TORDREN-543652 format. One record per residue (C-alpha): residue number from 0; x, y, z. Coordinates in Angstrom, 2 decimals, decimal comma. Each point is the difference from the previous one (the first is absolute). Layout:
% residues N
+-----+---------+---------+---------+
! seq !       X !       Y !       Z !
+-----+---------+---------+---------+
! NUM !       X !       Y !       Z !
...
+-----+---------+---------+---------+
This chain:
% residues 305
+-----+---------+---------+---------+
! seq !       X !       Y !       Z !
+-----+---------+---------+---------+
!   0 !  -32,82 !   16,03 !   -3,18 !
!   1 !    0,88 !   -0,37 !    3,66 !
!   2 !    0,31 !   -3,78 !   -0,50 !
!   3 !    2,38 !    0,47 !   -2,97 !
!   4 !    2,16 !    2,42 !    1,98 !
!   5 !    0,18 !   -2,45 !    2,87 !
!   6 !    0,98 !   -2,84 !   -2,32 !
!   7 !    2,75 !    2,12 !   -1,60 !
!   8 !    1,38 !    0,89 !    3,42 !
!   9 !    0,05 !   -3,67 !    0,95 !
!  10 !    1,90 !   -0,95 !   -3,20 !
!  11 !    2,58 !    2,77 !    0,56 !
!  12 !    0,46 !   -1,13 !    3,57 !
!  13 !    0,55 !   -3,64 !   -0,99 !
!  14 !    2,27 !    0,43 !   -3,05 !
!  15 !    3,14 !    1,25 !    1,85 !
!  16 !   -0,17 !   -2,98 !    2,33 !
!  17 !    0,36 !   -2,31 !   -3,01 !
!  18 !    3,10 !    1,81 !   -1,23 !
!  19 !    1,96 !    1,19 !    3,02 !
!  20 !    1,47 !   -2,03 !    2,83 !
!  21 !   -2,06 !   -0,53 !    3,12 !
!  22 !    2,20 !    1,38 !    2,81 !
!  23 !   -1,35 !   -2,39 !    2,64 !
!  24 !    0,43 !   -3,09 !   -2,25 !
!  25 !    3,11 !    0,52 !   -2,15 !
!  26 !    2,00 !    2,52 !    2,04 !
!  27 !    2,05 !    0,64 !    1,95 !
!  28 !    2,32 !   -2,91 !   -0,72 !
!  29 !    3,74 !   -0,53 !    0,21 !
!  30 !    2,37 !   -0,28 !   -2,93 !
!  31 !    3,44 !    0,85 !   -1,33 !
!  32 !    1,22 !    2,74 !   -2,32 !
!  33 !    2,31 !   -0,78 !   -2,90 !
!  34 !    1,60 !    3,41 !    0,38 !
!  35 !   -0,54 !    3,40 !   -1,58 !
!  36 !   -1,62 !    3,31 !    0,79 !
!  37 !   -2,69 !    0,76 !    2,55 !
!  38 !   -2,13 !    2,96 !   -1,09 !
!  39 !   -2,29 !    2,50 !    1,70 !
!  40 !   -2,97 !   -1,10 !   -2,11 !
!  41 !   -1,15 !   -2,80 !   -2,32 !
!  42 !    1,89 !    0,80 !   -3,19 !
!  43 !    3,34 !    0,94 !   -1,53 !
!  44 !   -1,00 !    3,67 !   -0,06 !
!  45 !    0,17 !    0,10 !    3,82 !
!  46 !    3,29 !    0,89 !    1,67 !
!  47 !    2,32 !   -2,64 !    1,44 !
!  48 !   -0,06 !   -0,17 !    3,80 !
!  49 !    2,11 !   -3,11 !    0,58 !
!  50 !    1,78 !   -3,03 !   -1,45 !
!  51 !   -0,28 !   -3,71 !    0,66 !
!  52 !    2,47 !   -2,81 !   -0,61 !
!  53 !   -0,82 !   -3,43 !   -1,32 !
!  54 !   -1,26 !   -2,11 !    2,91 !
!  55 !   -1,17 !    2,88 !    2,20 !
!  56 !   -3,17 !   -0,99 !    1,90 !
!  57 !   -3,11 !    2,12 !   -0,55 !
!  58 !   -3,62 !    0,06 !    1,13 !
!  59 !   -2,38 !    0,53 !   -2,92 !
!  60 !   -2,68 !    2,25 !    1,47 !
!  61 !   -2,40 !    0,38 !   -2,91 !
!  62 !   -0,43 !    0,24 !   -3,75 !
!  63 !   -0,53 !    3,36 !   -1,67 !
!  64 !   -1,61 !   -0,92 !   -3,31 !
!  65 !    2,82 !    1,78 !   -1,87 !
!  66 !    1,38 !   -2,41 !   -2,60 !
!  67 !    3,27 !   -0,10 !   -1,97 !
!  68 !    0,95 !   -2,81 !   -2,39 !
!  69 !   -2,67 !   -2,34 !    1,45 !
!  70 !    1,16 !    0,48 !    3,60 !
!  71 !   -1,57 !    2,27 !    2,63 !
!  72 !    1,59 !    2,59 !    2,25 !
!  73 !   -0,31 !   -0,87 !    3,70 !
!  74 !    0,27 !    1,91 !    3,24 !
!  75 !    2,67 !   -1,69 !    2,12 !
!  76 !    1,62 !    0,28 !    3,41 !
!  77 !    3,78 !   -0,55 !    0,03 !
!  78 !    3,17 !    0,64 !    1,99 !
!  79 !   -0,71 !    1,43 !    3,44 !
!  80 !   -3,68 !    0,58 !   -0,68 !
!  81 !    0,20 !    2,38 !   -2,96 !
!  82 !   -2,94 !   -0,04 !   -2,40 !
!  83 !    0,22 !    0,49 !   -3,76 !
!  84 !   -0,99 !   -1,50 !   -3,33 !
!  85 !    1,70 !   -2,62 !   -2,16 !
!  86 !   -0,88 !   -1,68 !   -3,27 !
!  87 !   -1,39 !   -3,56 !    0,27 !
!  88 !    2,40 !   -1,28 !   -2,66 !
!  89 !    2,81 !    0,45 !    2,51 !
!  90 !   -1,39 !   -2,02 !    2,90 !
!  91 !   -1,37 !   -3,34 !    1,10 !
!  92 !   -2,84 !   -0,63 !    2,41 !
!  93 !   -0,84 !   -2,62 !    2,61 !
!  94 !   -3,26 !   -0,83 !   -1,76 !
!  95 !   -0,67 !    0,03 !   -3,75 !
!  96 !   -1,31 !    3,25 !   -1,45 !
!  97 !   -0,48 !    0,62 !   -3,74 !
!  98 !    1,80 !    3,34 !   -0,21 !
!  99 !    3,06 !   -0,99 !    2,08 !
! 100 !    2,96 !   -1,66 !   -1,75 !
! 101 !   -0,21 !   -3,33 !    1,82 !
! 102 !   -0,45 !   -1,82 !    3,29 !
! 103 !    3,16 !    0,06 !    2,12 !
! 104 !    2,12 !   -3,14 !    0,19 !
! 105 !    2,90 !    1,86 !    1,57 !
! 106 !    1,31 !    3,55 !    0,19 !
! 107 !    2,13 !   -0,12 !   -3,15 !
! 108 !   -1,15 !    0,15 !   -3,59 !
! 109 !    2,54 !   -2,56 !   -1,21 !
! 110 !   -1,73 !   -2,71 !    2,02 !
! 111 !   -2,41 !   -0,29 !   -2,91 !
! 112 !    1,45 !    1,39 !   -3,21 !
! 113 !   -2,48 !    0,46 !   -2,86 !
! 114 !   -0,06 !   -3,05 !   -2,26 !
! 115 !    0,69 !    2,16 !   -3,06 !
! 116 !    3,22 !    1,43 !    1,51 !
! 117 !    2,96 !   -1,91 !   -1,40 !
! 118 !    3,70 !    0,61 !    0,68 !
! 119 !    2,43 !    0,43 !   -2,88 !
! 120 !    0,68 !   -3,28 !   -1,79 !
! 121 !    2,67 !   -1,01 !   -2,52 !
! 122 !    0,15 !   -2,45 !   -2,89 !
! 123 !    1,53 !   -3,23 !    1,41 !
! 124 !    1,23 !   -0,88 !   -3,48 !
! 125 !    2,30 !    3,03 !    0,18 !
! 126 !    1,09 !    0,20 !    3,65 !
! 127 !   -1,15 !   -2,15 !    2,93 !
! 128 !    1,22 !   -1,04 !    3,43 !
! 129 !    2,56 !   -2,40 !   -1,46 !
! 130 !    1,59 !    2,50 !   -2,39 !
! 131 !   -0,33 !    3,35 !    1,78 !
! 132 !    3,20 !    1,82 !    0,98 !
! 133 !   -1,21 !    3,53 !    0,73 !
! 134 !   -3,21 !    1,44 !    1,43 !
! 135 !   -0,95 !    3,70 !    0,01 !
! 136 !   -2,48 !    1,67 !    2,35 !
! 137 !   -0,83 !    3,70 !    0,54 !
! 138 !    3,10 !    1,35 !    1,71 !
! 139 !    2,42 !   -2,90 !   -0,39 !
! 140 !    0,94 !   -3,47 !   -1,24 !
! 141 !    1,07 !   -3,54 !    0,90 !
! 142 !    2,89 !   -1,47 !   -2,01 !
! 143 !    1,45 !   -3,50 !   -0,12 !
! 144 !    3,72 !    0,78 !    0,20 !
! 145 !    1,67 !   -3,41 !    0,19 !
! 146 !   -1,54 !   -3,44 !    0,27 !
! 147 !   -2,36 !    0,11 !    2,97 !
! 148 !    0,98 !    3,52 !    1,12 !
! 149 !   -2,44 !    2,91 !   -0,42 !
! 150 !    0,22 !    3,63 !    0,97 !
! 151 !   -2,61 !    2,73 !    0,41 !
! 152 !    0,92 !    3,50 !   -1,18 !
! 153 !   -1,75 !    3,37 !    0,00 !
! 154 !   -0,77 !    2,05 !   -3,11 !
! 155 !    3,54 !    1,43 !    0,06 !
! 156 !    1,58 !   -3,48 !   -0,06 !
! 157 !    1,07 !    0,17 !    3,65 !
! 158 !   -0,11 !   -3,52 !    1,46 !
! 159 !   -2,17 !   -0,18 !    3,14 !
! 160 !   -0,34 !   -3,70 !    0,83 !
! 161 !    1,41 !   -3,41 !   -0,96 !
! 162 !   -2,03 !   -3,20 !   -0,35 !
! 163 !    0,68 !   -3,65 !   -0,66 !
! 164 !   -2,23 !   -1,89 !   -2,38 !
! 165 !   -1,51 !   -3,01 !    1,76 !
! 166 !   -1,96 !   -1,42 !   -2,93 !
! 167 !   -1,99 !    0,92 !   -3,07 !
! 168 !   -2,71 !   -1,39 !   -2,24 !
! 169 !   -1,82 !    1,19 !   -3,11 !
! 170 !   -2,03 !    2,48 !    2,04 !
! 171 !    2,17 !    1,26 !    2,86 !
! 172 !    3,56 !    0,59 !    1,23 !
! 173 !    0,45 !   -0,45 !    3,78 !
! 174 !    2,61 !    2,21 !    1,70 !
! 175 !    1,24 !    0,24 !    3,60 !
! 176 !    2,12 !    2,51 !    1,91 !
! 177 !    1,30 !   -1,82 !    3,08 !
! 178 !    1,43 !    3,17 !    1,55 !
! 179 !   -3,51 !    1,46 !    0,35 !
! 180 !   -2,07 !   -3,23 !   -0,04 !
! 181 !   -1,83 !    1,43 !   -3,04 !
! 182 !   -1,58 !   -2,29 !   -2,60 !
! 183 !   -1,12 !    1,26 !   -3,41 !
! 184 !   -1,92 !   -1,53 !   -2,85 !
! 185 !    0,49 !    1,43 !   -3,50 !
! 186 !   -3,32 !   -1,17 !   -1,41 !
! 187 !    0,51 !    0,51 !   -3,74 !
! 188 !   -3,33 !   -1,58 !   -0,91 !
! 189 !   -1,98 !    2,57 !    2,03 !
! 190 !    2,38 !    2,94 !   -0,33 !
! 191 !    0,55 !    0,41 !    3,74 !
! 192 !    2,83 !   -0,02 !    2,54 !
! 193 !   -1,18 !   -1,48 !    3,30 !
! 194 !    1,66 !    0,60 !    3,38 !
! 195 !    0,01 !   -1,86 !    3,29 !
! 196 !    2,13 !   -0,60 !    3,10 !
! 197 !    1,23 !   -3,58 !    0,13 !
! 198 !   -2,91 !   -2,35 !   -0,54 !
! 199 !   -2,68 !    2,61 !    0,78 !
! 200 !   -2,77 !    0,55 !   -2,59 !
! 201 !    1,13 !    2,31 !   -2,79 !
! 202 !   -1,57 !    3,21 !   -1,22 !
! 203 !    0,47 !    1,98 !   -3,22 !
! 204 !    3,00 !    2,33 !    0,29 !
! 205 !    0,48 !    1,25 !   -3,58 !
! 206 !   -1,72 !   -0,14 !   -3,35 !
! 207 !    2,28 !   -1,37 !   -2,75 !
! 208 !    0,15 !    2,28 !   -3,03 !
! 209 !    2,47 !   -1,91 !   -2,21 !
! 210 !    1,99 !   -3,24 !   -0,04 !
! 211 !    3,07 !   -1,10 !   -1,95 !
! 212 !    1,62 !   -3,36 !   -0,61 !
! 213 !    3,45 !   -0,91 !    1,31 !
! 214 !    2,71 !    1,85 !   -1,88 !
! 215 !   -1,68 !    3,42 !   -0,01 !
! 216 !   -2,40 !   -0,40 !   -2,93 !
! 217 !   -3,41 !   -1,47 !   -0,51 !
! 218 !   -0,45 !   -3,69 !   -0,78 !
! 219 !   -0,01 !    0,97 !   -3,68 !
! 220 !    3,46 !    1,53 !    0,32 !
! 221 !   -0,90 !    3,68 !   -0,53 !
! 222 !    1,56 !    2,64 !    2,21 !
! 223 !   -1,83 !    1,69 !    2,85 !
! 224 !   -2,21 !    2,77 !   -1,47 !
! 225 !    0,41 !    3,58 !    1,15 !
! 226 !   -3,68 !    0,07 !    1,01 !
! 227 !    0,78 !   -2,41 !    2,84 !
! 228 !    1,49 !    2,98 !    1,87 !
! 229 !   -3,39 !    1,67 !    0,07 !
! 230 !   -3,45 !   -1,36 !    0,80 !
! 231 !   -3,34 !    1,76 !    0,41 !
! 232 !   -2,51 !   -1,34 !    2,55 !
! 233 !   -3,60 !    1,19 !    0,35 !
! 234 !   -1,58 !   -0,15 !    3,44 !
! 235 !   -3,47 !    0,75 !    1,35 !
! 236 !   -0,06 !    2,09 !    3,19 !
! 237 !   -2,59 !    1,21 !    2,48 !
! 238 !   -3,36 !    0,91 !   -1,52 !
! 239 !    1,09 !   -1,50 !   -3,31 !
! 240 !    2,66 !    2,63 !   -0,73 !
! 241 !    2,55 !   -1,19 !   -2,60 !
! 242 !    3,71 !    0,05 !    0,87 !
! 243 !    2,51 !   -0,48 !   -2,83 !
! 244 !    3,62 !   -0,66 !    0,98 !
! 245 !    3,00 !   -0,44 !   -2,30 !
! 246 !    2,85 !   -1,76 !    1,82 !
! 247 !    3,43 !    0,77 !   -1,47 !
! 248 !    2,65 !   -2,57 !    0,94 !
! 249 !    3,15 !    1,82 !   -1,10 !
! 250 !    2,34 !    2,47 !    1,62 !
! 251 !   -1,00 !    0,33 !    3,65 !
! 252 !   -3,53 !   -1,07 !   -0,87 !
! 253 !   -3,07 !    2,21 !    0,03 !
! 254 !   -3,74 !   -0,02 !   -0,61 !
! 255 !   -2,28 !    2,41 !   -1,83 !
! 256 !   -3,65 !    0,06 !    1,04 !
! 257 !   -3,28 !    1,74 !   -0,69 !
! 258 !   -3,20 !   -0,49 !    2,00 !
! 259 !   -3,42 !    0,77 !   -1,44 !
! 260 !    1,54 !    1,88 !   -2,95 !
! 261 !    2,07 !    2,37 !    2,15 !
! 262 !    3,38 !    1,33 !   -1,26 !
! 263 !    2,77 !   -2,59 !    0,13 !
! 264 !    2,36 !   -0,06 !    2,98 !
! 265 !    3,46 !   -1,58 !    0,11 !
! 266 !    1,02 !   -1,93 !    3,11 !
! 267 !    3,51 !   -1,27 !    0,71 !
! 268 !    0,54 !   -3,50 !    1,36 !
! 269 !    0,89 !   -0,06 !    3,70 !
! 270 !    1,02 !   -2,70 !    2,45 !
! 271 !   -2,83 !   -2,37 !    0,90 !
! 272 !   -0,13 !   -2,88 !    2,47 !
! 273 !   -2,53 !   -1,85 !   -2,16 !
! 274 !   -1,22 !    0,55 !   -3,54 !
! 275 !    0,90 !    3,10 !   -2,02 !
! 276 !   -0,28 !    3,59 !    1,29 !
! 277 !    0,25 !    3,34 !   -1,83 !
! 278 !   -0,25 !    3,57 !    1,29 !
! 279 !    0,59 !    3,68 !   -0,83 !
! 280 !   -0,66 !    1,30 !    3,52 !
! 281 !   -3,63 !    0,85 !   -0,78 !
! 282 !   -1,29 !   -3,23 !   -1,51 !
! 283 !    1,11 !   -3,49 !    1,04 !
! 284 !   -0,90 !   -3,13 !   -1,94 !
! 285 !    0,46 !   -3,50 !    1,42 !
! 286 !   -0,54 !   -3,04 !   -2,24 !
! 287 !   -0,14 !   -3,64 !    1,03 !
! 288 !   -1,53 !   -2,84 !   -1,98 !
! 289 !   -3,18 !    1,20 !   -1,72 !
! 290 !   -0,56 !    2,83 !    2,46 !
! 291 !    1,26 !    3,59 !    0,31 !
! 292 !   -0,36 !    2,67 !    2,69 !
! 293 !    0,20 !    3,69 !   -0,93 !
! 294 !    0,64 !    2,44 !    2,86 !
! 295 !   -0,72 !    3,66 !   -0,79 !
! 296 !   -0,77 !    3,26 !    1,86 !
! 297 !   -3,75 !   -0,79 !    0,04 !
! 298 !    0,34 !   -3,49 !    1,42 !
! 299 !    0,68 !   -3,56 !   -1,14 !
! 300 !   -1,40 !   -1,99 !   -2,94 !
! 301 !    0,06 !   -3,80 !   -0,09 !
! 302 !    0,08 !   -1,28 !   -3,59 !
! 303 !   -0,01 !   -3,36 !   -1,72 !
! 304 !    0,48 !   -1,36 !   -3,52 !
+-----+---------+---------+---------+
């Protein structure tokens, strides 16, 4: 009996080592957070004690064994030495670990977008780079006004910037604003507007939500549908929380959002130096490309399509 008890004790002592991280082998190790909440314990039922932005450096101190959607909660050190807990689906690590999202190849998530994530695309038989005359994005539009002249306007139709078309092909229209040394690419094939200064590498500025052929209609000749004034985008935020935003591009422009099934809130469009921005004084939503940032009284959520 004594031998059986000793064997059982040995098995119980060995099993956890096969499941949990070995602190002296796997941790601590450096990494980056992709934003979201820091909590007082390993789970969503623990209170929020801090917020991180995408690209914030962290030290992953140890695993906790608490799992959510195939990723583990980890104890981390962040900021000026604060300690808390964050979900492994919102971080990268220096060395591979099975319950952390991925190995870091830079501080920003967009350095390696998931292969399944595809921007909006449009039927080239209807409208393409050679035939497009108007492009809509959340919060504004680009319109070919005369020959090689384009203008960018906000949701209220107020013209903000003027561009000259340098060239176009079946995929893309290339624009340039000499007064600001700003170059844009209206990539119709991928559904993206890309931005850069001069000849610098370009990054995604807006997500295209609708395109129209020269003359104000589609390539088939139908008029612009009313639904083009409104588009609903679904994002995924920290800890997998769903954020649904309806962008309304009429009047002064506004957005209606709900996060994790909460009551809807209306935000009015406000001036933004880059991308689209909406606020009601309590909540502020910023959207650029495939990413959105929601600021609220409890902190900041980084979200992506």
